[in-house]
Backbone as CSV, one residue per row, in Angstrom:
resi,resn,N_x,N_y,N_z,CA_x,CA_y,CA_z,C_x,C_y,C_z
1,MET,120.066,111.523,50.468,119.673,112.563,51.431,120.915,113.334,51.867
2,SER,120.811,114.652,51.899,121.976,115.477,52.205,122.361,115.372,53.670
3,HIS,123.610,115.737,53.936,124.101,115.732,55.320,123.283,116.679,56.180
4,ALA,122.929,117.871,55.594,122.169,118.864,56.363,120.820,118.304,56.792
5,ILE,120.131,117.588,55.900,118.833,117.015,56.244,118.995,115.952,57.317
6,ASN,120.035,115.146,57.195,120.279,114.130,58.219,120.462,114.774,59.588
7,GLN,121.220,115.861,59.620,121.458,116.536,60.881,120.164,117.140,61.429
8,THR,119.316,117.674,60.547,118.046,118.238,60.988,117.191,117.175,61.643
9,LEU,117.083,116.020,61.005,116.296,114.927,61.566,116.907,114.459,62.879
10,GLU,118.206,114.399,62.922,118.853,113.935,64.145,118.591,114.908,65.294
11,GLY,118.637,116.194,65.009,118.381,117.176,66.053,116.979,117.030,66.629
12,LYS,116.000,116.794,65.754,114.628,116.600,66.213,114.514,115.329,67.050
13,GLN,115.198,114.299,66.616,115.152,113.036,67.353,115.806,113.177,68.720
14,VAL,116.882,113.931,68.783,117.547,114.164,70.070,116.616,114.914,71.012
15,TRP,115.938,115.943,70.508,115.023,116.694,71.373,113.895,115.795,71.867
16,GLN,113.392,114.947,71.003,112.342,114.025,71.421,112.839,113.110,72.539
17,ARG,114.075,112.678,72.417,114.654,111.825,73.455,114.785,112.585,74.777
18,LEU,115.175,113.834,74.691,115.297,114.642,75.909,113.941,114.886,76.551
19,ILE,112.929,115.148,75.737,111.590,115.365,76.277,111.046,114.094,76.920
20,GLU,111.308,112.961,76.301,110.885,111.691,76.905,111.570,111.488,78.253
21,GLY,112.848,111.844,78.329,113.564,111.753,79.596,113.000,112.704,80.627
22,ASN,112.631,113.908,80.193,112.047,114.867,81.115,110.703,114.389,81.648
23,MET,109.937,113.717,80.809,108.655,113.172,81.273,108.880,112.103,82.336
24,ARG,109.910,111.273,82.131,110.234,110.273,83.163,110.610,110.959,84.467
25,PHE,111.455,111.993,84.366,111.876,112.726,85.553,110.685,113.338,86.278
26,ALA,109.796,113.976,85.525,108.638,114.642,86.125,107.729,113.651,86.842
27,GLN,107.686,112.430,86.330,106.833,111.398,86.918,107.548,110.585,87.994
28,GLY,108.842,110.845,88.167,109.596,110.146,89.198,110.141,108.801,88.774
29,PHE,110.224,108.562,87.463,110.779,107.310,86.952,112.082,107.618,86.220
30,PHE,113.088,106.784,86.444,114.380,107.005,85.807,114.839,105.736,85.103
31,MET,115.477,105.930,83.966,115.973,104.801,83.189,117.150,104.151,83.907
32,GLY,117.121,102.838,84.027,118.230,102.129,84.650,119.443,102.097,83.732
33,ARG,120.613,102.260,84.305,121.840,102.263,83.517,122.941,101.552,84.272
34,ASN,123.800,100.870,83.535,124.978,100.255,84.128,126.103,101.276,84.062
35,LEU,126.226,102.071,85.102,127.187,103.164,85.080,128.630,102.680,85.073
36,LEU,128.873,101.517,85.642,130.240,100.997,85.653,130.708,100.705,84.233
37,ASP,129.895,99.982,83.467,130.258,99.682,82.081,130.297,100.955,81.243
38,LEU,129.339,101.829,81.486,129.289,103.072,80.728,130.525,103.914,80.978
39,ARG,130.926,103.999,82.212,132.121,104.775,82.550,133.356,104.219,81.856
40,ARG,133.465,102.902,81.839,134.616,102.272,81.189,134.622,102.520,79.692
41,SER,133.445,102.501,79.083,133.377,102.675,77.633,133.710,104.102,77.210
42,LEU,133.474,105.050,78.092,133.655,106.449,77.729,135.098,106.923,77.823
43,HIS,135.988,106.085,78.335,137.374,106.542,78.453,138.003,106.736,77.075
44,ARG,137.397,106.141,76.052,137.929,106.263,74.690,137.528,107.587,74.036
45,GLY,136.564,108.283,74.616,136.142,109.556,74.049,134.664,109.810,74.289
46,GLN,134.212,110.971,73.845,132.816,111.345,74.064,132.148,111.699,72.738
47,LYS,130.860,111.444,72.668,130.050,111.861,71.528,128.668,112.236,72.045
48,PRO,128.588,113.356,72.760,127.295,113.764,73.327,126.283,114.072,72.229
49,MET,125.011,113.872,72.543,123.975,114.087,71.531,123.472,115.525,71.517
50,ALA,123.794,116.317,72.535,123.351,117.709,72.578,124.256,118.507,73.496
51,ALA,124.304,119.808,73.240,124.927,120.748,74.164,123.808,121.485,74.888
52,VAL,124.006,121.754,76.164,122.986,122.436,76.964,123.627,123.595,77.706
53,LEU,123.066,124.768,77.521,123.440,125.929,78.322,122.386,126.084,79.401
54,CYS,122.806,125.983,80.662,121.834,126.088,81.745,122.446,126.804,82.933
55,CYS,121.626,127.055,83.926,122.019,127.835,85.089,122.855,126.995,86.060
56,SER,123.697,127.678,86.819,124.509,127.014,87.847,123.702,126.603,89.065
57,ASP,122.474,127.070,89.174,121.595,126.749,90.297,121.623,125.242,90.577
58,SER,121.833,124.885,91.850,121.987,123.467,92.222,120.723,122.651,92.015
59,ARG,119.602,123.320,91.799,118.322,122.620,91.668,117.973,122.247,90.234
60,VAL,118.832,122.601,89.266,118.414,122.453,87.864,119.431,121.729,86.977
61,PRO,120.083,120.663,87.448,121.077,119.982,86.598,120.424,119.337,85.375
62,ALA,120.959,119.644,84.215,120.335,119.186,82.963,120.307,117.672,82.854
63,GLU,121.382,117.006,83.260,121.437,115.550,83.114,120.297,114.867,83.872
64,ILE,119.987,115.354,85.051,118.928,114.734,85.850,117.558,115.123,85.319
65,ILE,117.376,116.392,84.989,116.073,116.868,84.518,115.661,116.199,83.215
66,PHE,116.639,115.875,82.366,116.343,115.186,81.116,116.564,113.669,81.226
67,ASP,116.849,113.173,82.424,117.114,111.754,82.670,118.119,111.189,81.677
68,GLN,119.279,111.818,81.624,120.377,111.350,80.793,121.539,110.942,81.692
69,SER,122.621,110.467,81.074,123.687,109.900,81.885,125.055,110.357,81.384
70,LEU,126.079,109.656,81.838,127.446,109.975,81.441,127.567,109.958,79.925
71,GLY,128.183,110.989,79.374,128.449,111.025,77.948,127.308,111.495,77.075
72,ASP,126.126,111.748,77.649,124.965,112.102,76.828,124.888,113.584,76.482
73,LEU,125.250,114.442,77.438,125.078,115.876,77.259,126.376,116.622,77.527
74,PHE,126.641,117.640,76.713,127.766,118.542,76.936,127.183,119.789,77.582
75,VAL,127.344,119.915,78.887,126.618,120.929,79.657,127.544,122.084,80.032
76,VAL,127.074,123.290,79.730,127.788,124.508,80.104,126.882,125.271,81.061
77,ARG,127.374,125.530,82.267,126.535,126.168,83.285,127.137,127.503,83.727
78,SER,126.273,128.491,83.856,126.673,129.787,84.398,125.461,130.381,85.108
79,ALA,125.707,131.213,86.100,124.594,131.814,86.846,123.711,132.623,85.900
80,GLY,122.426,132.284,85.858,121.484,132.993,85.016,121.643,132.757,83.532
81,LEU,122.478,131.800,83.133,122.798,131.523,81.729,123.541,132.681,81.078
82,THR,124.224,133.483,81.882,124.973,134.597,81.323,126.138,134.081,80.481
83,LEU,126.498,134.867,79.472,127.507,134.460,78.501,128.775,135.285,78.640
84,ASP,129.906,134.633,78.447,131.185,135.311,78.332,132.012,134.518,77.315
85,PRO,133.215,134.940,76.960,133.970,134.224,75.933,134.206,132.746,76.238
86,THR,134.355,132.390,77.516,134.623,130.986,77.817,133.370,130.124,77.709
87,THR,132.223,130.656,78.106,131.003,129.872,77.958,130.641,129.729,76.479
88,ILE,130.791,130.807,75.721,130.520,130.714,74.283,131.514,129.772,73.622
89,GLY,132.777,129.875,74.005,133.790,128.983,73.443,133.516,127.528,73.751
90,SER,132.993,127.253,74.940,132.650,125.873,75.293,131.539,125.342,74.390
91,LEU,130.538,126.177,74.128,129.459,125.779,73.232,129.978,125.611,71.804
92,GLU,130.871,126.487,71.396,131.466,126.363,70.060,132.222,125.045,69.920
93,TYR,132.909,124.639,70.959,133.637,123.369,70.919,132.674,122.214,70.680
94,ALA,131.536,122.246,71.374,130.551,121.174,71.206,130.023,121.131,69.776
95,VAL,129.858,122.314,69.179,129.320,122.386,67.815,130.383,122.022,66.777
96,ALA,131.566,122.624,66.905,132.590,122.481,65.865,133.375,121.183,65.952
97,HIS,133.571,120.660,67.154,134.435,119.491,67.319,133.702,118.231,67.760
98,LEU,132.639,118.387,68.516,131.842,117.225,68.912,130.639,117.028,67.992
99,HIS,130.368,118.026,67.155,129.331,117.939,66.110,127.950,117.607,66.682
100,VAL,127.610,118.229,67.803,126.258,118.028,68.340,125.247,118.630,67.363
101,PRO,124.125,117.965,67.125,123.116,118.506,66.221,122.084,119.388,66.921
102,LEU,122.212,119.500,68.254,121.206,120.239,69.014,121.862,121.034,70.130
103,LEU,121.446,122.294,70.241,121.855,123.163,71.350,120.602,123.565,72.110
104,VAL,120.572,123.278,73.398,119.420,123.598,74.239,119.800,124.714,75.205
105,ILE,119.016,125.771,75.207,119.127,126.833,76.200,118.025,126.570,77.217
106,LYS,118.410,126.275,78.459,117.420,125.866,79.459,117.461,126.796,80.672
107,GLY,116.539,127.754,80.689,116.372,128.590,81.871,115.457,127.901,82.870
108,HIS,115.113,128.596,83.936,114.239,127.974,84.938,113.515,129.030,85.749
109,GLU,112.405,128.634,86.356,111.660,129.561,87.202,112.406,129.768,88.515
110,CYS,112.056,130.843,89.200,112.670,131.182,90.499,114.183,131.372,90.387
111,CYS,114.630,131.942,89.281,116.072,132.114,89.067,116.603,133.255,89.930
112,GLY,117.593,132.953,90.750,118.158,133.954,91.639,118.862,135.077,90.900
113,ALA,119.521,134.745,89.777,120.235,135.769,89.016,119.259,136.756,88.393
114,VAL,118.147,136.255,87.867,117.144,137.146,87.295,116.490,137.978,88.397
115,THR,116.202,137.362,89.528,115.615,138.091,90.654,116.530,139.229,91.086
116,ALA,117.840,138.958,91.122,118.799,140.008,91.491,118.786,141.143,90.474
117,ALA,118.678,140.784,89.189,118.655,141.817,88.143,117.385,142.659,88.224
118,VAL,116.292,142.050,88.666,115.031,142.772,88.825,115.080,143.682,90.049
119,GLU,115.585,143.158,91.154,115.531,143.895,92.425,116.720,144.827,92.634
120,HIS,117.877,144.477,92.039,119.091,145.281,92.264,119.841,145.459,90.942
121,PRO,119.248,146.141,89.958,119.883,146.261,88.637,121.224,146.978,88.664
122,ASP,121.468,147.785,89.699,122.734,148.514,89.802,123.656,147.902,90.854
123,LEU,123.490,146.622,91.105,124.285,145.933,92.130,125.779,146.120,91.895
124,ASP,126.498,146.413,92.974,127.956,146.543,92.919,128.541,145.566,93.930
125,GLU,128.804,144.369,93.495,129.295,143.323,94.398,130.236,142.388,93.633
126,GLY,131.480,142.805,93.532,132.472,141.981,92.860,132.058,141.637,91.438
127,HIS,132.409,140.439,91.011,132.078,139.999,89.659,130.620,139.572,89.526
128,ILE,129.910,139.475,90.643,128.472,139.186,90.578,127.764,140.285,89.785
129,SER,128.296,141.492,89.852,127.693,142.611,89.134,127.639,142.365,87.631
130,ALA,128.634,141.654,87.099,128.661,141.374,85.658,127.489,140.496,85.256
131,ILE,127.085,139.585,86.145,125.924,138.724,85.877,124.662,139.563,85.835
132,VAL,124.493,140.409,86.840,123.299,141.247,86.933,123.206,142.214,85.756
133,ARG,124.320,142.819,85.387,124.315,143.785,84.283,123.884,143.146,82.972
134,GLN,124.220,141.891,82.783,123.864,141.234,81.527,122.364,140.957,81.435
135,ILE,121.733,140.678,82.570,120.309,140.344,82.591,119.426,141.576,82.743
136,ALA,119.958,142.637,83.363,119.160,143.823,83.699,118.413,144.444,82.513
137,PRO,118.989,144.544,81.313,118.227,145.146,80.200,116.940,144.400,79.895
138,ALA,116.976,143.070,79.943,115.755,142.286,79.720,114.748,142.559,80.825
139,ALA,115.228,142.628,82.063,114.333,142.917,83.187,113.708,144.303,83.042
140,ASN,114.486,145.275,82.576,113.964,146.628,82.415,112.919,146.694,81.304
141,ARG,113.126,145.939,80.228,112.138,145.925,79.147,110.803,145.383,79.639
142,VAL,110.867,144.350,80.453,109.629,143.767,80.980,108.995,144.683,82.013
143,ARG,109.812,145.313,82.834,109.281,146.247,83.839,108.510,147.385,83.167
144,ALA,108.949,147.789,81.997,108.296,148.888,81.278,106.885,148.522,80.824
145,THR,106.561,147.221,80.804,105.208,146.796,80.425,104.243,146.857,81.599
146,GLY,104.765,147.157,82.791,103.904,147.284,83.960,103.870,146.069,84.859
147,LYS,104.604,145.029,84.508,104.607,143.827,85.345,105.390,144.081,86.622
148,THR,104.998,143.388,87.691,105.664,143.542,88.984,105.792,142.185,89.667
149,GLY,106.581,142.138,90.729,106.685,140.952,91.570,107.126,139.702,90.821
150,ARG,106.522,138.583,91.209,106.877,137.287,90.627,106.628,137.255,89.118
151,ASP,105.565,137.908,88.678,105.258,137.947,87.246,106.375,138.638,86.482
152,LEU,106.929,139.685,87.058,108.042,140.396,86.439,109.261,139.496,86.330
153,VAL,109.587,138.795,87.404,110.763,137.919,87.402,110.630,136.814,86.357
154,GLU,109.471,136.153,86.321,109.311,135.021,85.403,109.256,135.474,83.944
155,THR,108.622,136.610,83.690,108.580,137.117,82.320,109.953,137.617,81.896
156,ALA,110.695,138.216,82.820,112.058,138.655,82.517,112.957,137.464,82.219
157,THR,112.725,136.356,82.897,113.493,135.144,82.625,113.285,134.700,81.182
158,ILE,112.042,134.658,80.760,111.742,134.258,79.378,112.333,135.255,78.391
159,GLU,112.194,136.538,78.699,112.738,137.587,77.830,114.244,137.410,77.659
160,PHE,114.937,137.142,78.758,116.395,137.031,78.683,116.838,135.761,77.959
161,ILE,116.279,134.617,78.329,116.741,133.380,77.695,116.376,133.356,76.210
162,ALA,115.256,133.984,75.844,114.896,134.046,74.425,115.889,134.903,73.646
163,SER,116.440,135.927,74.312,117.400,136.804,73.638,118.750,136.138,73.416
164,LEU,119.015,135.041,74.127,120.325,134.402,74.022,120.564,133.781,72.654
165,GLN,119.497,133.373,71.977,119.663,132.831,70.629,120.297,133.882,69.714
166,GLU,119.769,135.085,69.744,120.317,136.164,68.923,121.734,136.521,69.363
167,THR,121.958,136.528,70.667,123.297,136.855,71.176,124.322,135.847,70.694
168,LEU,123.987,134.568,70.774,124.923,133.533,70.333,125.204,133.642,68.838
169,ARG,124.177,133.923,68.056,124.386,134.050,66.613,125.254,135.264,66.301
170,ARG,125.075,136.331,67.059,125.856,137.547,66.828,127.305,137.382,67.274
171,GLU,127.511,136.726,68.400,128.842,136.638,68.992,129.650,135.437,68.497
172,SER,128.998,134.462,67.885,129.699,133.240,67.470,129.411,132.924,66.008
173,SER,130.411,133.120,65.167,130.249,132.760,63.755,130.133,131.251,63.594
174,ILE,130.726,130.490,64.508,130.657,129.027,64.444,129.218,128.558,64.652
175,ILE,128.577,129.069,65.680,127.195,128.669,65.964,126.253,129.221,64.894
176,ASP,126.470,130.462,64.489,125.617,131.065,63.473,125.669,130.283,62.166
177,GLU,126.868,129.910,61.736,127.008,129.176,60.479,126.365,127.790,60.568
178,ALA,126.560,127.110,61.708,125.971,125.776,61.879,124.446,125.846,61.833
179,LEU,123.867,126.878,62.447,122.417,127.056,62.404,121.958,127.385,60.987
180,ALA,122.691,128.251,60.305,122.320,128.654,58.953,122.368,127.478,57.981
181,ARG,123.280,126.550,58.208,123.431,125.392,57.314,122.590,124.200,57.763
182,ASN,121.776,124.382,58.796,120.938,123.293,59.338,121.761,122.112,59.849
183,LEU,122.997,122.379,60.222,123.807,121.360,60.879,123.527,121.352,62.375
184,LEU,122.889,122.394,62.840,122.578,122.554,64.257,121.176,123.126,64.388
185,HIS,120.438,122.624,65.357,119.159,123.224,65.726,119.239,123.683,67.172
186,LEU,118.366,124.600,67.529,118.414,125.220,68.847,117.014,125.252,69.449
187,VAL,116.946,124.933,70.725,115.697,124.996,71.482,115.903,125.893,72.690
188,VAL,115.038,126.875,72.854,115.012,127.708,74.059,113.908,127.164,74.949
189,SER,114.234,126.873,76.190,113.260,126.221,77.063,113.355,126.761,78.480
190,LYS,112.311,126.462,79.262,112.268,126.888,80.659,111.784,125.729,81.520
191,TYR,112.533,125.469,82.573,112.218,124.384,83.501,111.341,124.907,84.633
192,HIS,110.250,124.178,84.898,109.336,124.532,85.976,109.584,123.615,87.175
193,MET,109.998,124.191,88.261,110.421,123.400,89.413,109.281,122.607,90.047
194,LYS,108.089,123.175,90.091,107.007,122.517,90.829,106.573,121.209,90.197
195,ASP,106.439,121.212,88.860,105.986,119.970,88.221,107.108,119.233,87.497
196,GLY,108.297,119.820,87.457,109.440,119.133,86.894,109.514,119.120,85.379
197,ARG,108.632,119.849,84.724,108.567,119.788,83.265,109.329,120.948,82.596
198,VAL,109.834,120.651,81.408,110.539,121.630,80.602,109.599,122.139,79.515
199,GLU,109.423,123.451,79.456,108.534,124.082,78.491,109.355,124.664,77.343
200,VAL,108.928,124.457,76.113,109.597,125.038,74.953,109.136,126.481,74.780
201,ILE,110.109,127.405,74.726,109.815,128.813,74.502,109.948,129.138,73.009
202,ALA,110.972,128.598,72.374,111.204,128.820,70.949,112.112,127.704,70.444
203,SER,112.080,127.479,69.144,112.977,126.485,68.550,113.187,126.798,67.085
204,THR,114.215,126.211,66.505,114.476,126.378,65.075,113.929,125.222,64.261
205,PHE,113.184,124.322,64.875,112.582,123.205,64.138,111.455,123.719,63.244
């Protein structure tokens, strides 16, 4: 069996593990772990099973939502999942040097950054404006369909996070090549705060 096929199977297995963890989280059950021993074992290095791009929002930490622990996930967080050279470079490191077989893009409902892009697309407030400007085109595309209010915000969230797959492939030859060779798989998802569940928007499986 080729290395590429092994990586494909591993990526699917990792996603299944994350979904199982999310189900535990949604139901209020968490896997017991000996964090003291785990912490000691990790001083020799890390081998996370997935990289996750998610929002800086304090309510949506990937490790807790997927019921994972120290060393399990390589998490890159930015407001609204906006991308810049350092966030992309961090994801590239996970792919090229940590050899994660799965990259998860995890947006969430009630996102403040998306709401700002919907309500104040021309915001001029320090570097916060750079976040809004990146999301605003997706919000404008959805607004053109006639959606308003909460429906506009949530649909714009999906529109923006779905576009990140193409952005990453365009801006990162490392990620694009890994996806093309089936060494990496990608899942676009959205976290729902009320029921705690992660919904799949798109995937390369």
